[in-house]
C-alpha angles and dihedrals in degrees: 000000000000086000087059088066099036105044097086099038089104091044092054089050087057092052090051090051089050090053090055090051091050092052091049092054092049092189105105090234125149097254096207092155092051098037096068099057092035096063094037108111093204093053094048101044099036131054095248145356124236118236092254089055091050092051092047091051092050090054099043107031104077130166129207119196134201106256094217102043103023090228120143110259104170137021128188126207143183102224099177094042097234096126096259126109107243102158130061116184124192107220138195097203104296095347119094114225106177134347130206119204137188100196098176093038094229092138093260125099113242105171133046121190122200123198130200128229090278093054092253121139108256105172143353126222126208140174116244090195094043093230099130096263124103116235101158134047126199125208123198132209125231090283092056094249121129116261100165141021122193118202132196120199087198094049090241116132089205092056106055114174103173130047120189127192125207137197107241093198115089092015116169128239090283092058097249122121132188119314109252103182147326138213119205137192102212099173100045097241093125096251129098114252100167127056126190129190125195135201121198087348094304127111109264103169139005118194126189136202102216099170097044097239094127093255129100115255101179134030129195117200124203136194121191091349093305126113108244106165144016122206124191147151100062119202127226091283092052095251113140114242098190124060124182118184115214116220 
């Protein structure tokens, strides 16, 4: 998952370099000849590009402009340098808005990048079923490691019904640590009615709001994946007054 937030850092550096070239020219032109080497990672971060690299960049780095304003509206990119376009980024001039990526080049999008008003990556979408449609969105902390994933069972980023929290410390190579907890809206009313807590990545408790008042009414406790207790009948403070061990 960490790669999800790091894969286009070099690409964004290219866009920033292109912006500098545009400002230097001060003519409002389309900069096709400058655009290609400017967004090329190899040309920016190394001293020179080989001729094959230059030709690949010419074939895969393509700009589309707004016909009425002349502003850059889309930029394509070959992220894995194999000569195929695998990234399409919607642009507002020099600022990236959203990118669509086919990382495994199977013809289906599998990564969606969302940028804020400053052009900084704010979240990354992905498809849990790998069907070309996003249904989960990951958010990273300052260190680039995932701290939260929001999931939509209806594949609508405006209708999130599960919120997962992750421990950034000890995150693996993909940037995802142990699952700490999750809130879930099981009835689609926009409010959580199920709460889960995890310990060492395993489910520890699951609490449920059974009367839809926004508070848990029943809690299941697990140990080693086995149900060991059921608590219910909370008082006014939320403390459970009935405890039933499960043997």
